[in-house]
BANU-566917 format. One line per 10 residues: their letters; for each residue x, y, z of C-alpha. Coordinates in pm, 1 decimal, padded with zeros to 6 digits. Each point is the difference from the previous one (the first is absolute). Last residue first. Layout:
A> X/Y/Z | ... $
end
This chain:
TASTGRVSAS> 03070.8/00362.3/01711.2 | -00161.9/00177.1/-00279.2 | 00156.7/-00182.6/-00290.4 | 00078.2/00157.1/-00328.5 | -00187.8/00064.9/-00323.5 | -00014.9/00372.2/00025.0 | -00386.1/00009.6/-00005.6 | 00013.9/-00296.4/00241.3 | 00238.2/00177.1/00237.2 | -00215.3/00289.9/00011.8 $
FVRLAEADSA> -00319.0/-00202.8/00085.3 | 00180.1/-00159.6/00295.8 | 00154.8/00325.1/00138.2 | -00322.9/00184.4/-00068.9 | -00202.5/-00255.3/00170.9 | 00238.6/00001.5/00327.7 | -00013.6/00384.9/-00004.5 | -00380.1/-00001.1/-00056.6 | -00015.7/-00232.0/00319.3 | -00107.8/-00349.0/-00061.3 $
PNRVFFDAWE> -00353.7/-00110.4/00106.6 | -00019.7/-00171.5/00338.3 | -00348.9/-00112.8/00073.9 | -00148.0/00020.2/-00343.5 | 00237.1/-00079.5/-00242.8 | 00255.1/-00223.3/00190.2 | -00231.4/-00145.1/00249.9 | -00271.1/-00050.6/-00268.2 | 00224.1/-00158.2/-00251.7 | 00120.9/-00244.7/00263.7 $
EIEPYACRAT> -00347.4/-00094.9/00103.4 | -00126.3/-00016.0/-00376.0 | 00268.6/-00273.6/-00053.3 | -00185.6/-00095.8/-00336.0 | -00310.7/00222.0/-00058.7 | -00311.3/-00175.1/00102.3 | -00133.8/00289.6/00181.7 | -00272.1/00006.9/00245.8 | 00102.8/-00071.7/00340.4 | 00363.5/00124.4/-00045.1 $
LFRCADEVDY> -00095.9/00331.5/-00150.2 | -00260.7/00073.2/00261.9 | 00230.5/-00079.8/00265.2 | 00253.9/00201.2/-00164.8 | -00235.1/00312.9/-00036.8 | -00128.1/-00032.2/00387.0 | 00376.7/00010.5/00085.5 | 00039.4/00331.0/-00201.3 | -00286.1/00170.2/00125.7 | -00016.6/00278.7/-00255.9 $
RTRRLEVGEG> 00160.2/00338.4/-00076.8 | -00092.6/00188.0/-00303.3 | 00250.0/00198.7/-00156.5 | -00012.5/00289.3/-00237.1 | 00220.5/00174.9/-00254.9 | -00200.4/00317.2/-00111.5 | 00033.1/00133.2/-00342.6 | -00095.2/00325.5/-00134.2 | -00318.3/00170.9/-00131.9 | -00154.9/-00366.7/00028.6 $
LLAWHAGGTG> 00185.7/-00334.3/00040.4 | -00033.3/-00190.5/00337.6 | 00300.2/-00269.2/00022.1 | -00018.4/-00318.6/00176.0 | 00199.1/-00208.2/00255.1 | -00163.5/-00246.7/00223.6 | 00200.5/-00042.4/00300.3 | 00337.2/-00095.5/00076.1 | 00302.9/00209.6/-00032.9 | 00274.6/00035.6/-00288.1 $
YPMGVSGPNV> -00094.9/-00266.1/-00239.8 | -00375.1/-00088.0/-00008.0 | -00136.9/-00328.7/-00128.2 | -00379.6/00014.4/00035.0 | -00103.3/00362.7/-00058.5 | 00296.9/00093.3/-00210.0 | 00199.6/00309.3/-00052.4 | -00165.7/00307.1/-00157.5 | 00284.5/00044.7/-00252.4 | -00052.6/00312.1/-00154.6 $
ILRRDVLRTF> 00199.1/00184.2/-00273.1 | -00048.0/00340.7/-00082.4 | 00115.9/00137.9/-00332.0 | 00180.5/00347.2/-00022.6 | 00325.2/-00182.1/-00105.9 | -00025.9/-00260.1/00275.4 | -00183.2/00097.6/00328.8 | -00015.1/-00263.9/00264.5 | -00267.7/-00143.2/00231.0 | 00058.2/-00298.8/00198.5 $
PMHTHGLVVV> -00182.9/-00304.4/00156.6 | 00224.7/-00322.0/-00008.9 | -00158.4/-00289.7/-00169.1 | 00272.3/-00069.8/-00263.3 | -00270.1/-00077.8/-00248.5 | -00181.1/00316.4/-00010.4 | -00090.4/00279.9/-00249.3 | -00215.0/00306.1/-00026.8 | 00128.2/00232.4/-00268.9 | -00088.7/00371.3/00004.9 $
DQVVGDLVEA> 00055.5/00242.0/-00297.2 | -00093.5/-00222.9/-00261.5 | 00190.3/00001.3/-00323.4 | 00176.4/-00326.4/00043.6 | 00251.0/-00060.1/-00296.2 | 00304.3/-00061.8/00225.4 | -00092.3/-00053.9/00340.4 | 00232.0/-00285.0/00071.0 | 00289.5/00161.5/-00166.4 | -00045.4/00334.5/00152.9 $
WREFPSDVLV> -00043.7/-00173.4/00335.1 | 00337.0/-00180.9/-00056.8 | 00150.6/00330.2/-00112.9 | -00124.6/00170.8/00329.0 | 00184.9/-00239.9/00203.0 | -00197.0/-00259.9/00221.0 | -00052.7/00127.6/00354.0 | -00375.3/-00050.4/00002.4 | 00059.1/-00346.6/-00179.1 | -00058.8/-00133.7/-00337.4 $
IETDDRPTAH> -00059.5/-00392.9/-00026.1 | -00119.3/-00166.5/-00336.9 | -00276.0/-00264.1/00064.1 | -00284.4/00139.1/-00172.0 | 00184.7/00146.1/-00277.5 | -00050.0/00328.0/-00245.2 | -00230.2/00228.1/00235.1 | 00227.4/-00106.6/00322.1 | -00072.2/-00230.3/00288.7 | -00385.8/-00042.3/00040.0 $
CFLVDDLTVT> -00143.0/00266.0/-00239.1 | -00241.9/00315.3/00040.3 | 00047.3/00285.9/-00228.3 | -00194.9/00321.2/00118.4 | -00186.7/00182.9/-00272.7 | -00332.4/-00021.5/00164.0 | 00060.0/-00377.6/-00006.0 | 00260.4/-00170.9/-00206.7 | 00047.8/-00367.0/00030.4 | 00328.1/-00190.1/-00055.9 $
LPLADLM> 00127.6/-00349.4/-00063.0 | -00363.3/-00097.2/-00112.7 | -00129.6/-00308.8/00177.8 | -00024.5/-00321.3/-00145.6 | 00315.0/-00113.8/00192.9 | -00191.8/00031.6/00311.0 | -00276.6/-00244.6/-00079.9 $
end
């Protein structure tokens, strides 16, 4: 089902995509150099681009274009909770806190995902910090080990 979805969607002149407008698995980070962002955004005409993939909330200006990563509701990096963005006259990055233990109990009781208890512990109970996630993602972009 997910493979059938378009790579990008534009609503109210805002471009939405998962990773980058050109690739659903490409990694670009808040601290990626301007040249990298220019390459990733080549051909994009919208002034606002909302993307994700790295699950870390941030906003960044790239050559007059606002880049928004709202974070993640279910697999956040940085801090726990459900991360999301409110778009309007500006952008507000928001976080909704929830009962982590209740969420883990719900997941382990209802999800058939293999190793769900370990997954819930890592992503819900003890999400990686933004520094840890950036180190790992940066190493994968460079093709080196993050250990």
